[in-house]
C-alpha positions, 0 to 999 in steps of 0.5 A: 471540455472534459466529460465528468466522471460517471459515479454509477460504478463507484461502490456504495457506502453505508455512511452516505445512504448507499450513494457513491462516496462524496469528494471528501469521502473518496479523498479520505479513503485514498489518503488512508490507502496511501498512508497504509501502503507507505506504512506497510512498505516500511514494516516490510522493509524492517522485516526484510532487514531483520531476516537478513540479520538473522540469516547472517547470525545463523551463518556465523553460528554454523561456522562456529559449530563447524569449528567445534566439530558439531555433527554435520546433521546439525550443521545442515539444519543451521544452514537450512535455517539460514537459507530459509531466512534469506528466502523470507528476506527476498520475498519480503523485499518483493512484497515491500516493492509492491506495497511501495508501487501501490503507495505511489499509485494511490498518491498519483490517484489522489493528486489526479482526483484533487486536480480534476475535482477540487475546484468543482468541490470548492465552487459547489461548497461556496455557492450555497445552492442545491446542486443537481445530481451527478451527471445532470450537467455532463459535458459531451 
């Protein structure tokens, strides 16, 4: 028999009188986190692609400026801008990978939470009787 989770370490929430979040509240918050992390991953991916495109455009501009014999100082500035854009693209890609890991981890947490407690929640909802406080029926 597994031991039921202790709720003392869960954060208080203003919407439930300062008690630990309910099954549905916790599931909703984890779902919101998962959705936000996936959205962040997508947005960062778009930003990375945009920065790479802009860096390619800056390189092309530098080539055209060199062909037009533009002052080397200005060519250097264009090349520096292209390097900076590529650096932003690299860091954005790393941030997107971290957001993707967060999304998958929160999805895994949601799956584990549902696997462990969904049946208990549904049984309590179907019973129609007042249930004891969390931890009262803890198995050891």
